[in-house]
Every structure is written in C-alpha cells, then in structure tokens.
C-alpha positions in Angstrom: 87.1 133.1 41.7 86.5 135.6 44.4 84.8 135.0 47.8 81.2 136.1 47.8 79.7 136.0 51.3 76.1 136.3 49.9 76.6 133.3 47.7 78.0 131.3 50.6 75.1 132.4 52.9 72.5 131.2 50.3 74.3 127.9 49.6 74.6 127.0 53.3 70.8 126.8 53.6 70.3 124.3 50.8 69.9 120.5 51.1 72.8 120.0 48.7 75.2 121.9 51.0 74.0 119.9 53.9 74.6 116.6 52.1 78.0 117.7 50.8 79.3 118.7 54.2 77.9 115.7 56.0 79.4 113.3 53.5 82.8 115.2 53.5 83.0 115.1 49.7 84.3 117.7 47.3 82.2 119.3 44.6 84.2 117.4 41.9 83.1 114.1 43.2 79.5 115.1 43.6 79.6 116.5 40.0 80.2 112.9 38.7 77.0 111.6 40.2 73.9 110.8 38.1 71.5 113.8 38.4 68.5 111.7 37.6 69.1 109.1 40.4 66.6 109.6 43.2 68.4 110.4 46.5 65.9 110.8 49.3 66.8 110.3 52.9 66.6 106.7 54.0 66.1 104.9 57.2 68.6 102.1 57.7 67.3 99.1 59.7 69.6 96.3 60.9 68.7 92.8 59.8 69.9 89.3 60.8 70.9 87.2 57.9 71.7 83.5 58.5 72.9 81.1 55.9 73.5 77.3 55.7 77.1 76.9 54.4 78.3 73.8 52.6 82.0 73.7 52.3 83.7 72.7 49.0 84.4 69.2 50.5 80.7 68.5 50.7 80.1 68.2 54.4 77.6 70.5 56.0 78.5 72.7 59.0 76.1 72.5 62.0 
C-alpha cells in the first residue's frame, strides 16, 4: 500500500476520520463495529443516584 496524499487529504475531512482519531482506535477495531447501529453525537449529563442498601445480615443502613 503506497502513500497517497490526496486520499489522506480527503479522509481527514470526514466525520469517520474525526471519530477515529479522537477515540484513538485503529481501523481494525472500528471494522468490527455494527454498521447499522446509530452513532450520533450525544450529550452526557451527570446524575445523582441514591440507593437504600440492606446488607445480607438484614439490618438496614441509615
């Protein structure tokens, strides 16, 4: 496979190239992903999850 600067120039402006370089993945890993799975940008929002824990002994924690 020879280096083709025109191909690299075209590839660098695609969304796939951007995702690949930001994720620091190789093309072999990305090739294993499901092509039909929707992958749009997402906004991650922190949430606070609280739970009431009852230990195995049966006494509740405050």
